[in-house]
N, C-alpha and C positions, 0 to 999 in steps of 0.2 A: 851281766848279773854280778853283783858284788857278794863275795862269800861272807858267811857269818864269822865273827871273831869270838874266840872263847879265851877266857883267862883261867890259868891253872892256879893251884894253891900258892905259888910263888909270884903270882901276877904276871906270868909270861903269857904272851899272846900265842894262841894256836889257831891256824887258819890255813885254808888252801890259798897259795900265793896267786896274786893277780897284779898286774901293773896298774890296775884301776885304784888300788889302795897303796899309798906311799907309806910302807911300814917303817921306813927310816925316820919318819916324823914321830913314831912311837918310841924309838930308842934303837939300841944295837940289834941288828938282825944277825942271828946265829942259829946253828943247829938246823939248817934248812935241809929237808929230806924230800925226795921225790915220792909222791903217793901213787901216781899212775902215769900212764903214757897214752897219747892219742896218736894212733898210727893208721895209715890208709891200707885197707885190705883190697888189693888189686883184684883178686878173684871174685870177691863179693861186691866190689865197687862201692864200699862204704867206709866211713871213718869208724874206728873201734876205740872205745875207752877200755884200757886194760890195766888191771892191777899189776903190781910188780911180779907176781907169780904167774902171769900170763892169762889169768881169768878175764874173759871179756864181760864187762858189766853193762855196756851200752853200744849200740850200733846206730849210725845215722848217715845218710847221704850228704848231709850238710855239716861241714866241719864246725862252724860256729854253734850250731845246735848241739853237737857232740860236746863241745867245750862247756856250754851252759849246763848240760846234764851232768858232766863230770863235776862241776862246781856243786851242784845240788847233792850229788851222791857222796862226795868226799869231804864236804865241809862239816863243821860241828852240827850235829843233829841229823846228818845224812846217813843213809843206810850203810855206807862203807867207811864212815869216818873212823880214823884210828887203825885201819888195816894196813 
């Protein structure tokens, strides 16, 4: 799944990074910040999508499905975009 791209007032692109989109073709890539982490919870035997404050926003036994959900939730228009 390719995330949405959003332009701010200065025409800077804001998006959840993925290697599927070559951002270098758009220009200088800077001010990259981590939005979340995907970590394996051994006790629960699931992959967890966690915000930087530790809040779990999704769990899934399939890592690829967890990544897809992370993209949906963290991209522009997603429930956790900008957090």
